[in-house]
MOPAC internal coordinates of N, CA, C and O (Angstrom, degrees):
PM7 1SCF
backbone

  N    0.0000 0     0.00 0     0.00 0    0    0    0
  C    1.4581 1     0.00 0     0.00 0    1    0    0
  C    1.5185 1   107.64 1     0.00 0    2    1    0
  O    1.2310 1   121.25 1   -47.76 1    3    2    1
  N    1.3188 1   115.22 1   132.24 1    3    2    1
  C    1.4763 1   119.51 1   177.32 1    5    3    2
  C    1.5397 1   107.44 1  -115.69 1    6    5    3
  O    1.2310 1   121.83 1   -38.93 1    7    6    5
  N    1.3273 1   114.11 1   141.07 1    7    6    5
  C    1.4527 1   121.89 1   177.26 1    9    7    6
  C    1.5147 1   108.57 1  -118.02 1   10    9    7
  O    1.2310 1   120.71 1   -53.28 1   11   10    9
  N    1.2885 1   116.25 1   126.72 1   11   10    9
  C    1.4788 1   122.09 1   179.39 1   13   11   10
  C    1.5261 1   107.96 1  -116.26 1   14   13   11
  O    1.2310 1   121.62 1   -70.28 1   15   14   13
  N    1.3176 1   114.51 1   109.72 1   15   14   13
  C    1.4708 1   120.14 1  -179.43 1   17   15   14
  C    1.5231 1   109.57 1  -101.09 1   18   17   15
  O    1.2310 1   121.34 1   -31.26 1   19   18   17
  N    1.3141 1   115.03 1   148.74 1   19   18   17
  C    1.4471 1   121.51 1   178.57 1   21   19   18
  C    1.5178 1   110.84 1  -154.43 1   22   21   19
  O    1.2310 1   120.31 1   -12.85 1   23   22   21
  N    1.3086 1   117.02 1   167.15 1   23   22   21
  C    1.4654 1   121.13 1   172.48 1   25   23   22
  C    1.5169 1   113.25 1   108.81 1   26   25   23
  O    1.2310 1   118.64 1   175.37 1   27   26   25
  N    1.3116 1   120.20 1    -4.63 1   27   26   25
  C    1.4504 1   119.93 1   178.39 1   29   27   26
  C    1.5377 1   110.85 1   -72.41 1   30   29   27
  O    1.2310 1   122.11 1    -4.96 1   31   30   29
  N    1.3150 1   113.56 1   175.04 1   31   30   29
  C    1.4556 1   117.78 1   178.95 1   33   31   30
  C    1.4797 1   112.90 1   160.59 1   34   33   31
  O    1.2310 1   121.44 1    12.35 1   35   34   33
  N    1.3099 1   114.85 1  -167.65 1   35   34   33
  C    1.5024 1   122.97 1  -179.80 1   37   35   34
  C    1.5250 1   108.09 1  -103.11 1   38   37   35
  O    1.2310 1   121.14 1   -50.17 1   39   38   37
  N    1.3212 1   115.42 1   129.83 1   39   38   37
  C    1.4339 1   119.57 1  -179.41 1   41   39   38
  C    1.5476 1   109.06 1  -143.92 1   42   41   39
  O    1.2310 1   120.24 1   -29.35 1   43   42   41
  N    1.2852 1   117.15 1   150.65 1   43   42   41
  C    1.4468 1   119.85 1   177.55 1   45   43   42
  C    1.5187 1   111.26 1   -79.85 1   46   45   43
  O    1.2310 1   120.57 1   -25.84 1   47   46   45
  N    1.3085 1   116.51 1   154.16 1   47   46   45
  C    1.4631 1   120.59 1   178.69 1   49   47   46
  C    1.5411 1   109.90 1   -54.99 1   50   49   47
  O    1.2310 1   121.05 1   -43.21 1   51   50   49
  N    1.2887 1   115.60 1   136.79 1   51   50   49
  C    1.4133 1   121.89 1  -176.51 1   53   51   50
  C    1.5277 1   113.86 1    94.08 1   54   53   51
  O    1.2310 1   120.90 1   167.96 1   55   54   53
  N    1.2940 1   115.89 1   -12.04 1   55   54   53
  C    1.4432 1   121.89 1  -179.66 1   57   55   54
  C    1.5288 1   114.10 1   -81.09 1   58   57   55
  O    1.2310 1   121.14 1     3.51 1   59   58   57
  N    1.3345 1   115.43 1  -176.49 1   59   58   57
  C    1.4469 1   121.92 1  -177.11 1   61   59   58
  C    1.5299 1   111.03 1  -130.63 1   62   61   59
  O    1.2310 1   122.42 1   -25.94 1   63   62   61
  N    1.3119 1   112.96 1   154.06 1   63   62   61
  C    1.4462 1   120.45 1   172.07 1   65   63   62
  C    1.5219 1   109.11 1  -146.37 1   66   65   63
  O    1.2310 1   121.05 1   -27.89 1   67   66   65
  N    1.3081 1   115.60 1   152.11 1   67   66   65
  C    1.4737 1   121.06 1   176.07 1   69   67   66
  C    1.5009 1   109.55 1  -123.28 1   70   69   67
  O    1.2310 1   120.88 1   -61.71 1   71   70   69
  N    1.3058 1   115.92 1   118.29 1   71   70   69
  C    1.4587 1   121.79 1   177.35 1   73   71   70
  C    1.5560 1   109.64 1   -95.08 1   74   73   71
  O    1.2310 1   121.32 1   -34.02 1   75   74   73
  N    1.3082 1   115.08 1   145.98 1   75   74   73
  C    1.4506 1   121.02 1   177.55 1   77   75   74
  C    1.5473 1   108.57 1  -130.79 1   78   77   75
  O    1.2310 1   120.65 1   -31.10 1   79   78   77
  N    1.3045 1   116.36 1   148.90 1   79   78   77
  C    1.4407 1   121.39 1   176.17 1   81   79   78
  C    1.5125 1   109.05 1  -145.68 1   82   81   79
  O    1.2310 1   120.52 1   -62.97 1   83   82   81
  N    1.3185 1   116.60 1   117.03 1   83   82   81
  C    1.4523 1   121.36 1  -178.99 1   85   83   82
  C    1.5460 1   110.84 1  -107.38 1   86   85   83
  O    1.2310 1   121.69 1   -47.44 1   87   86   85
  N    1.3197 1   114.38 1   132.56 1   87   86   85
  C    1.4565 1   121.09 1   179.80 1   89   87   86
  C    1.5159 1   108.96 1  -101.14 1   90   89   87
  O    1.2310 1   121.51 1   -41.09 1   91   90   89
  N    1.3424 1   114.71 1   138.91 1   91   90   89
  C    1.4490 1   120.46 1   176.48 1   93   91   90
  C    1.5119 1   109.22 1  -142.01 1   94   93   91
  O    1.2310 1   121.35 1   -18.97 1   95   94   93
  N    1.3295 1   115.01 1   161.03 1   95   94   93
  C    1.4652 1   118.81 1  -179.32 1   97   95   94
  C    1.5182 1   112.24 1   124.54 1   98   97   95
  O    1.2310 1   120.77 1    18.78 1   99   98   97
  N    1.3130 1   116.13 1  -161.22 1   99   98   97
  C    1.4587 1   121.28 1  -177.32 1  101   99   98
  C    1.5082 1   112.21 1   -99.59 1  102  101   99
  O    1.2310 1   121.33 1   -65.94 1  103  102  101
  N    1.3203 1   115.05 1   114.06 1  103  102  101
  C    1.4502 1   120.70 1   174.05 1  105  103  102
  C    1.5135 1   108.25 1  -160.72 1  106  105  103
  O    1.2310 1   120.61 1   -20.87 1  107  106  105
  N    1.3195 1   116.43 1   159.13 1  107  106  105
  C    1.4546 1   120.82 1   178.85 1  109  107  106
  C    1.5113 1   111.44 1   -83.35 1  110  109  107
  O    1.2310 1   121.10 1   135.63 1  111  110  109
  N    1.3207 1   115.50 1   -44.37 1  111  110  109
  C    1.4659 1   120.30 1  -179.40 1  113  111  110
  C    1.5069 1   109.00 1  -157.89 1  114  113  111
  O    1.2310 1   121.25 1   -16.43 1  115  114  113
  N    1.3192 1   115.22 1   163.57 1  115  114  113
  C    1.4617 1   121.92 1   175.76 1  117  115  114
  C    1.5280 1   108.27 1  -109.98 1  118  117  115
  O    1.2310 1   120.87 1   -53.93 1  119  118  117
  N    1.2925 1   115.94 1   126.07 1  119  118  117
  C    1.4410 1   120.66 1   178.79 1  121  119  118
  C    1.5027 1   110.17 1   -86.55 1  122  121  119
  O    1.2310 1   119.98 1    85.83 1  123  122  121
  N    1.2807 1   117.65 1   -94.17 1  123  122  121
  C    1.4710 1   122.00 1   178.60 1  125  123  122
  C    1.5366 1   110.60 1   -85.66 1  126  125  123
  O    1.2310 1   121.19 1   -34.31 1  127  126  125
  N    1.3106 1   115.33 1   145.69 1  127  126  125
  C    1.4594 1   123.97 1   170.37 1  129  127  126
  C    1.5127 1   106.31 1  -131.82 1  130  129  127
  O    1.2310 1   121.21 1   -42.51 1  131  130  129
  N    1.3014 1   115.28 1   137.49 1  131  130  129
  C    1.4801 1   116.56 1  -177.04 1  133  131  130
  C    1.5199 1   112.72 1  -154.99 1  134  133  131
  O    1.2310 1   122.94 1    -5.51 1  135  134  133
  N    1.3122 1   111.97 1   174.49 1  135  134  133
  C    1.4656 1   121.21 1   177.24 1  137  135  134
  C    1.5391 1   108.59 1  -126.06 1  138  137  135
  O    1.2310 1   121.62 1   -43.77 1  139  138  137
  N    1.3008 1   114.51 1   136.23 1  139  138  137
  C    1.4513 1   122.78 1   173.60 1  141  139  138
  C    1.5348 1   107.46 1  -124.20 1  142  141  139
  O    1.2310 1   120.93 1   -15.34 1  143  142  141
  N    1.3213 1   115.83 1   164.66 1  143  142  141
  C    1.4557 1   118.22 1   175.27 1  145  143  142
  C    1.5198 1   109.41 1  -144.81 1  146  145  143
  O    1.2310 1   122.37 1   -24.48 1  147  146  145
  N    1.3251 1   113.07 1   155.52 1  147  146  145
  C    1.4497 1   120.87 1   179.51 1  149  147  146
  C    1.4943 1   109.96 1  -139.21 1  150  149  147
  O    1.2310 1   121.31 1   -64.25 1  151  150  149
  N    1.2947 1   115.10 1   115.75 1  151  150  149
  C    1.4811 1   121.91 1   177.31 1  153  151  150
  C    1.5108 1   108.31 1   -90.69 1  154  153  151
  O    1.2310 1   119.74 1   -22.75 1  155  154  153
  N    1.3393 1   118.11 1   157.25 1  155  154  153
  C    1.4550 1   120.89 1  -179.17 1  157  155  154
  C    1.5301 1   111.77 1   -55.73 1  158  157  155
  O    1.2310 1   120.73 1   -49.48 1  159  158  157
  N    1.3242 1   116.21 1   130.52 1  159  158  157
  C    1.4239 1   121.42 1   179.12 1  161  159  158
  C    1.4927 1   116.98 1    76.21 1  162  161  159
  O    1.2310 1   120.91 1  -175.17 1  163  162  161
  N    1.3492 1   115.87 1     4.83 1  163  162  161
  C    1.4736 1   119.82 1  -178.82 1  165  163  162
  C    1.5115 1   109.80 1  -121.44 1  166  165  163
  O    1.2310 1   121.65 1   -17.61 1  167  166  165
  N    1.3368 1   114.45 1   162.39 1  167  166  165
  C    1.4506 1   120.39 1   176.49 1  169  167  166
  C    1.5215 1   111.75 1   -76.64 1  170  169  167
  O    1.2310 1   121.20 1   -25.17 1  171  170  169
  N    1.3133 1   115.31 1   154.83 1  171  170  169
  C    1.4635 1   119.94 1   175.28 1  173  171  170
  C    1.5261 1   107.77 1   -65.31 1  174  173  171
  O    1.2310 1   121.66 1   -42.05 1  175  174  173
  N    1.3312 1   114.42 1   137.95 1  175  174  173
  C    1.4655 1   119.66 1  -178.15 1  177  175  174
  C    1.5097 1   111.78 1  -134.18 1  178  177  175
  O    1.2310 1   121.10 1   -28.68 1  179  178  177
  N    1.3148 1   115.50 1   151.32 1  179  178  177
  C    1.4610 1   121.17 1   179.21 1  181  179  178
  C    1.5301 1   110.02 1   -69.04 1  182  181  179
  O    1.2310 1   120.65 1   -42.67 1  183  182  181
  N    1.3194 1   116.37 1   137.33 1  183  182  181
  C    1.4395 1   121.16 1   174.08 1  185  183  182
  C    1.5360 1   108.73 1  -103.98 1  186  185  183
  O    1.2310 1   120.99 1   126.83 1  187  186  185
  N    1.3377 1   115.71 1   -53.17 1  187  186  185
  C    1.4525 1   121.31 1   179.97 1  189  187  186
  C    1.4947 1   110.02 1  -163.39 1  190  189  187
  O    1.2310 1   120.88 1   -24.27 1  191  190  189
  N    1.3245 1   115.92 1   155.73 1  191  190  189
  C    1.4732 1   120.93 1   179.06 1  193  191  190
  C    1.5207 1   107.30 1  -143.12 1  194  193  191
  O    1.2310 1   121.40 1   -28.61 1  195  194  193
  N    1.3412 1   114.92 1   151.39 1  195  194  193
  C    1.4489 1   121.50 1  -179.12 1  197  195  194
  C    1.5233 1   107.03 1  -138.97 1  198  197  195
  O    1.2310 1   120.45 1   -44.72 1  199  198  197
  N    1.3637 1   116.75 1   135.28 1  199  198  197
  C    1.4252 1   121.61 1   177.86 1  201  199  198
  C    1.5103 1   111.98 1   -85.58 1  202  201  199
  O    1.2310 1   120.21 1    -6.77 1  203  202  201
  N    1.3150 1   117.20 1   173.23 1  203  202  201
  C    1.4457 1   120.71 1   179.32 1  205  203  202
  C    1.5332 1   111.01 1   -63.82 1  206  205  203
  O    1.2310 1   120.68 1   154.19 1  207  206  205
  N    1.2966 1   116.30 1   -25.81 1  207  206  205
  C    1.4701 1   120.75 1   179.08 1  209  207  206
  C    1.5043 1   113.69 1   -87.06 1  210  209  207
  O    1.2310 1   120.04 1   175.26 1  211  210  209
  N    1.3081 1   117.52 1    -4.74 1  211  210  209
  C    1.4675 1   121.32 1   176.26 1  213  211  210
  C    1.5022 1   115.09 1    97.84 1  214  213  211
  O    1.2310 1   119.38 1  -176.09 1  215  214  213
  N    1.3327 1   118.79 1     3.91 1  215  214  213
  C    1.4599 1   120.47 1   173.70 1  217  215  214
  C    1.5063 1   110.08 1   -70.63 1  218  217  215
  O    1.2310 1   120.87 1   -38.17 1  219  218  217
  N    1.3198 1   115.94 1   141.83 1  219  218  217
  C    1.4402 1   120.81 1  -175.31 1  221  219  218
  C    1.5068 1   112.83 1  -124.59 1  222  221  219
  O    1.2310 1   120.59 1   -22.84 1  223  222  221
  N    1.3031 1   116.48 1   157.16 1  223  222  221
  C    1.4452 1   123.37 1   175.38 1  225  223  222
  C    1.5236 1   108.39 1  -145.00 1  226  225  223
  O    1.2310 1   120.84 1   -44.96 1  227  226  225
  N    1.3138 1   115.99 1   135.04 1  227  226  225
  C    1.4538 1   119.99 1  -177.41 1  229  227  226
  C    1.5258 1   111.38 1  -125.24 1  230  229  227
  O    1.2310 1   121.57 1   -31.96 1  231  230  229
  N    1.3084 1   114.59 1   148.04 1  231  230  229
  C    1.4628 1   119.53 1   169.24 1  233  231  230
  C    1.5206 1   106.89 1   -69.67 1  234  233  231
  O    1.2310 1   121.09 1   -28.09 1  235  234  233
  N    1.3322 1   115.51 1   151.91 1  235  234  233
  C    1.4745 1   119.40 1  -177.67 1  237  235  234
  C    1.5215 1   111.27 1   -58.00 1  238  237  235
  O    1.2310 1   119.89 1   148.60 1  239  238  237
  N    1.3298 1   117.81 1   -31.40 1  239  238  237
  C    1.4369 1   121.86 1  -176.00 1  241  239  238
  C    1.5143 1   113.30 1   -63.51 1  242  241  239
  O    1.2310 1   120.43 1   154.12 1  243  242  241
  N    1.3222 1   116.79 1   -25.88 1  243  242  241
  C    1.4563 1   120.69 1  -176.42 1  245  243  242
  C    1.5034 1   115.62 1  -108.74 1  246  245  243
  O    1.2310 1   120.58 1   174.95 1  247  246  245
  N    1.3167 1   116.50 1    -5.05 1  247  246  245
  C    1.4643 1   119.53 1  -177.78 1  249  247  246
  C    1.5334 1   110.74 1   -61.03 1  250  249  247
  O    1.2310 1   121.92 1   -48.17 1  251  250  249
  N    1.3316 1   113.93 1   131.83 1  251  250  249
  C    1.4449 1   120.48 1  -178.41 1  253  251  250
  C    1.5012 1   115.91 1    82.97 1  254  253  251
  O    1.2310 1   120.56 1   169.30 1  255  254  253
  N    1.3421 1   116.54 1   -10.70 1  255  254  253
  C    1.4614 1   119.84 1  -179.99 1  257  255  254
  C    1.5432 1   111.80 1  -119.64 1  258  257  255
  O    1.2310 1   120.42 1   149.48 1  259  258  257
  N    1.3366 1   116.81 1   -30.52 1  259  258  257
  C    1.4475 1   121.00 1  -178.78 1  261  259  258
  C    1.5185 1   110.61 1  -108.93 1  262  261  259
  O    1.2310 1   121.24 1   -33.51 1  263  262  261
  N    1.3351 1   115.23 1   146.49 1  263  262  261
  C    1.4784 1   120.38 1   175.67 1  265  263  262
  C    1.5075 1   108.24 1  -133.63 1  266  265  263
  O    1.2310 1   121.20 1   -56.24 1  267  266  265
  N    1.3353 1   115.31 1   123.76 1  267  266  265
  C    1.4662 1   120.43 1   176.59 1  269  267  266
  C    1.5136 1   108.53 1  -100.30 1  270  269  267
  O    1.2310 1   120.45 1   -38.14 1  271  270  269
  N    1.3225 1   116.75 1   141.86 1  271  270  269
  C    1.4399 1   122.30 1   178.55 1  273  271  270
  C    1.5222 1   108.27 1  -148.74 1  274  273  271
  O    1.2310 1   120.78 1   -12.52 1  275  274  273
  N    1.3085 1   116.12 1   167.48 1  275  274  273
  C    1.4591 1   120.48 1   179.15 1  277  275  274
  C    1.5184 1   111.00 1  -145.17 1  278  277  275
  O    1.2310 1   121.74 1   -28.67 1  279  278  277
  N    1.3083 1   114.27 1   151.33 1  279  278  277
  C    1.4483 1   121.98 1   173.03 1  281  279  278
  C    1.5159 1   107.31 1  -117.09 1  282  281  279
  O    1.2310 1   120.67 1   -78.62 1  283  282  281
  N    1.3325 1   116.33 1   101.38 1  283  282  281
  C    1.4338 1   120.59 1  -174.05 1  285  283  282
  C    1.5369 1   111.83 1   -65.63 1  286  285  283
  O    1.2310 1   120.18 1   150.88 1  287  286  285
  N    1.2875 1   117.26 1   -29.12 1  287  286  285
  C    1.4705 1   120.24 1   179.70 1  289  287  286
  C    1.5327 1   111.11 1   -68.80 1  290  289  287
  O    1.2310 1   121.57 1   151.76 1  291  290  289
  N    1.3158 1   114.60 1   -28.24 1  291  290  289
  C    1.4830 1   120.74 1  -179.56 1  293  291  290
  C    1.5238 1   112.74 1  -104.14 1  294  293  291
  O    1.2310 1   120.36 1  -179.58 1  295  294  293
  N    1.3283 1   116.92 1     0.42 1  295  294  293
  C    1.4907 1   121.96 1  -177.71 1  297  295  294
  C    1.5288 1   109.91 1    50.87 1  298  297  295
  O    1.2310 1   121.13 1  -134.04 1  299  298  297
  N    1.3086 1   115.44 1    45.96 1  299  298  297
  C    1.4533 1   121.02 1  -174.03 1  301  299  298
  C    1.5380 1   109.52 1  -128.13 1  302  301  299
  O    1.2310 1   122.24 1   -40.45 1  303  302  301
  N    1.3367 1   113.32 1   139.55 1  303  302  301
  C    1.4494 1   120.60 1   175.20 1  305  303  302
  C    1.4995 1   108.61 1  -116.71 1  306  305  303
  O    1.2310 1   121.56 1   -35.83 1  307  306  305
  N    1.3421 1   114.63 1   144.17 1  307  306  305
  C    1.4695 1   120.46 1  -178.38 1  309  307  306
  C    1.5210 1   110.42 1  -123.49 1  310  309  307
  O    1.2310 1   120.96 1   -26.03 1  311  310  309
  N    1.2999 1   115.77 1   153.97 1  311  310  309
  C    1.4567 1   120.77 1   172.28 1  313  311  310
  C    1.5366 1   107.13 1  -135.73 1  314  313  311
  O    1.2310 1   121.99 1   -71.54 1  315  314  313
  N    1.3049 1   113.80 1   108.46 1  315  314  313
  C    1.4623 1   120.55 1   176.21 1  317  315  314
  C    1.5238 1   107.57 1   -91.00 1  318  317  315
  O    1.2310 1   121.45 1   -60.52 1  319  318  317
  N    1.3268 1   114.84 1   119.48 1  319  318  317
  C    1.4571 1   121.36 1  -177.13 1  321  319  318
  C    1.5504 1   109.19 1  -114.98 1  322  321  319
  O    1.2310 1   121.11 1   -54.08 1  323  322  321
  N    1.3173 1   115.48 1   125.92 1  323  322  321
  C    1.4464 1   120.89 1   179.90 1  325  323  322
  C    1.5299 1   108.88 1  -126.46 1  326  325  323
  O    1.2310 1   121.89 1   -13.80 1  327  326  325
  N    1.3362 1   113.98 1   166.20 1  327  326  325
  C    1.4695 1   119.24 1   179.58 1  329  327  326
  C    1.5211 1   111.55 1    49.68 1  330  329  327
  O    1.2310 1   120.92 1  -134.28 1  331  330  329
  N    1.3182 1   115.85 1    45.72 1  331  330  329
  C    1.4618 1   120.90 1  -175.57 1  333  331  330
  C    1.5114 1   112.06 1   -64.03 1  334  333  331
  O    1.2310 1   121.75 1   -34.00 1  335  334  333
  N    1.3099 1   114.25 1   146.00 1  335  334  333
  C    1.4729 1   122.13 1  -179.21 1  337  335  334
  C    1.5142 1   108.70 1  -120.50 1  338  337  335
  O    1.2310 1   120.18 1   -22.90 1  339  338  337
  N    1.2958 1   117.27 1   157.10 1  339  338  337
  C    1.4926 1   120.06 1   178.16 1  341  339  338
  C    1.5448 1   112.00 1   -55.80 1  342  341  339
  O    1.2310 1   120.79 1   148.33 1  343  342  341
  N    1.3322 1   116.09 1   -31.67 1  343  342  341
  C    1.4811 1   119.03 1  -179.77 1  345  343  342
  C    1.5424 1   112.40 1   -74.34 1  346  345  343
  O    1.2310 1   120.35 1   175.42 1  347  346  345
  N    1.2865 1   116.94 1    -4.58 1  347  346  345
  C    1.4828 1   120.01 1   172.73 1  349  347  346
  C    1.5436 1   111.33 1   -83.09 1  350  349  347
  O    1.2310 1   120.25 1   173.65 1  351  350  349
  N    1.2821 1   117.13 1    -6.35 1  351  350  349
  C    1.4542 1   122.13 1   178.61 1  353  351  350
  C    1.5287 1   110.69 1   -60.47 1  354  353  351
  O    1.2310 1   120.31 1   -57.42 1  355  354  353
  N    1.3104 1   117.01 1   122.58 1  355  354  353
  C    1.4440 1   121.65 1  -176.48 1  357  355  354
  C    1.5190 1   109.08 1  -176.72 1  358  357  355
  O    1.2310 1   121.22 1    -9.42 1  359  358  357
  N    1.3427 1   115.26 1   170.58 1  359  358  357
  C    1.4567 1   119.21 1   165.48 1  361  359  358
  C    1.5275 1   107.54 1   -90.24 1  362  361  359
  O    1.2310 1   121.35 1   -51.94 1  363  362  361
  N    1.3238 1   115.02 1   128.06 1  363  362  361
  C    1.4637 1   121.18 1  -176.42 1  365  363  362
  C    1.5342 1   107.84 1  -102.03 1  366  365  363
  O    1.2310 1   121.33 1   -48.85 1  367  366  365
  N    1.3096 1   115.07 1   131.15 1  367  366  365
  C    1.4446 1   122.32 1  -177.48 1  369  367  366
  C    1.5426 1   109.51 1  -119.17 1  370  369  367
  O    1.2310 1   121.26 1   -46.61 1  371  370  369
  N    1.3230 1   115.19 1   133.39 1  371  370  369
  C    1.4636 1   117.05 1   171.09 1  373  371  370
  C    1.5220 1   109.66 1   -88.25 1  374  373  371
  O    1.2310 1   121.35 1   -24.44 1  375  374  373
  N    1.3094 1   115.03 1   155.56 1  375  374  373
  C    1.4545 1   120.88 1  -176.48 1  377  375  374
  C    1.5301 1   106.94 1  -144.61 1  378  377  375
  O    1.2310 1   121.47 1   -45.94 1  379  378  377
  N    1.3287 1   114.79 1   134.06 1  379  378  377
  C    1.4609 1   118.74 1   179.09 1  381  379  378
  C    1.5235 1   109.47 1  -131.43 1  382  381  379
  O    1.2310 1   121.68 1   -29.28 1  383  382  381
  N    1.3132 1   114.39 1   150.72 1  383  382  381
  C    1.4493 1   122.67 1   175.25 1  385  383  382
  C    1.5280 1   107.12 1  -119.45 1  386  385  383
  O    1.2310 1   121.35 1   -66.08 1  387  386  385
  N    1.3458 1   115.03 1   113.92 1  387  386  385
  C    1.4530 1   119.28 1  -174.33 1  389  387  386
  C    1.4943 1   112.54 1  -115.39 1  390  389  387
  O    1.2310 1   120.24 1   -24.00 1  391  390  389
  N    1.3035 1   117.15 1   156.00 1  391  390  389
  C    1.4425 1   123.50 1   178.05 1  393  391  390
  C    1.5291 1   107.97 1  -104.90 1  394  393  391
  O    1.2310 1   120.31 1   -56.17 1  395  394  393
  N    1.3232 1   117.01 1   123.83 1  395  394  393
  C    1.4664 1   122.31 1   178.64 1  397  395  394
  C    1.5194 1   109.03 1  -143.96 1  398  397  395
  O    1.2310 1   120.29 1   -56.75 1  399  398  397
  N    1.3045 1   117.05 1   123.25 1  399  398  397
  C    1.4597 1   123.62 1   178.85 1  401  399  398
  C    1.4975 1   110.39 1    54.09 1  402  401  399
  O    1.2310 1   119.15 1  -138.32 1  403  402  401
  N    1.2908 1   119.22 1    41.68 1  403  402  401
  C    1.4295 1   123.05 1   175.98 1  405  403  402
  C    1.5012 1   117.61 1    78.17 1  406  405  403
  O    1.2310 1   121.02 1  -174.14 1  407  406  405
  N    1.3319 1   115.65 1     5.86 1  407  406  405
  C    1.4790 1   121.10 1  -179.03 1  409  407  406
  C    1.5030 1   108.59 1  -126.01 1  410  409  407
  O    1.2310 1   120.81 1   -35.38 1  411  410  409
  N    1.3289 1   116.05 1   144.62 1  411  410  409
  C    1.4603 1   122.26 1   175.81 1  413  411  410
  C    1.5505 1   109.80 1   -91.72 1  414  413  411
  O    1.2310 1   121.25 1   -43.56 1  415  414  413
  N    1.3077 1   115.21 1   136.44 1  415  414  413
  C    1.4620 1   121.89 1   178.78 1  417  415  414
  C    1.5233 1   108.18 1  -127.17 1  418  417  415
  O    1.2310 1   120.96 1   -30.60 1  419  418  417
  N    1.3116 1   115.77 1   149.40 1  419  418  417
  C    1.4760 1   122.41 1   178.78 1  421  419  418
  C    1.5136 1   108.96 1  -113.10 1  422  421  419
  O    1.2310 1   120.29 1   -44.52 1  423  422  421
  N    1.3047 1   117.06 1   135.48 1  423  422  421
  C    1.4476 1   123.63 1   179.61 1  425  423  422
  C    1.5424 1   110.96 1  -131.11 1  426  425  423
  O    1.2310 1   121.72 1   -30.47 1  427  426  425
  N    1.3360 1   114.32 1   149.53 1  427  426  425
  C    1.4525 1   121.66 1   179.48 1  429  427  426
  C    1.5294 1   109.73 1  -116.80 1  430  429  427
  O    1.2310 1   121.18 1   -36.16 1  431  430  429
  N    1.3068 1   115.34 1   143.84 1  431  430  429
  C    1.4706 1   119.38 1   171.28 1  433  431  430
  C    1.5038 1   110.27 1   -80.75 1  434  433  431
  O    1.2310 1   121.34 1    -1.53 1  435  434  433
  N    1.3462 1   115.04 1   178.47 1  435  434  433
  C    1.4511 1   119.75 1  -173.18 1  437  435  434
  C    1.5283 1   113.53 1   -82.42 1  438  437  435
  O    1.2310 1   121.02 1   169.33 1  439  438  437
  N    1.3237 1   115.66 1   -10.67 1  439  438  437
  C    1.4765 1   119.06 1   178.58 1  441  439  438
  C    1.5264 1   110.62 1    93.67 1  442  441  439
  O    1.2310 1   121.90 1   -38.47 1  443  442  441
  N    1.3274 1   113.97 1   141.53 1  443  442  441
  C    1.4596 1   119.24 1   175.63 1  445  443  442
  C    1.5374 1   108.20 1  -133.92 1  446  445  443
  O    1.2310 1   120.28 1   -46.75 1  447  446  445
  N    1.2912 1   117.06 1   133.25 1  447  446  445
  C    1.4616 1   122.69 1  -173.63 1  449  447  446
  C    1.5223 1   110.12 1   -78.49 1  450  449  447
  O    1.2310 1   121.05 1   -49.27 1  451  450  449
  N    1.3268 1   115.60 1   130.73 1  451  450  449
  C    1.4833 1   122.12 1   171.12 1  453  451  450
  C    1.5097 1   106.72 1  -119.10 1  454  453  451
  O    1.2310 1   120.64 1   -56.50 1  455  454  453
  N    1.3218 1   116.38 1   123.50 1  455  454  453
  C    1.4513 1   121.57 1   178.55 1  457  455  454
  C    1.5071 1   109.45 1  -123.45 1  458  457  455
  O    1.2310 1   120.34 1   -56.61 1  459  458  457
  N    1.2902 1   116.95 1   123.39 1  459  458  457
  C    1.4811 1   122.75 1  -179.55 1  461  459  458
  C    1.5137 1   108.85 1  -111.72 1  462  461  459
  O    1.2310 1   120.19 1   -63.06 1  463  462  461
  N    1.2967 1   117.24 1   116.94 1  463  462  461
  C    1.4568 1   121.01 1  -178.70 1  465  463  462
  C    1.5367 1   109.06 1   -92.80 1  466  465  463
  O    1.2310 1   122.24 1   -31.51 1  467  466  465
  N    1.3346 1   113.31 1   148.49 1  467  466  465
  C    1.4766 1   118.62 1  -179.78 1  469  467  466
  C    1.5101 1   112.95 1   -88.63 1  470  469  467
  O    1.2310 1   120.10 1   180.00 1  471  470  469

């Protein structure tokens, strides 16, 4: 399974960005899709996750500002980020949990840099 993430960049505080991550390869279905982030010197942390049925869960840091969604036909997950803050600066990684031959596997994307200037 390959994950191709895009949409990161440099934005001023208060601005918006939309991240996308498309999954391709051999799998039967995708269960969870999510976004994590890792800031310099910090551990990787959950940003948001969405199930195959559309249920979502957000870290407190992004509630009310971030929206996760997915297009199951395109095997793509999105993260719409608004009202960005300098503390949102991090490398954002997509993560998927796929079903293949009766077993679930987890994959990570290559990461996309988000930089929010003050």
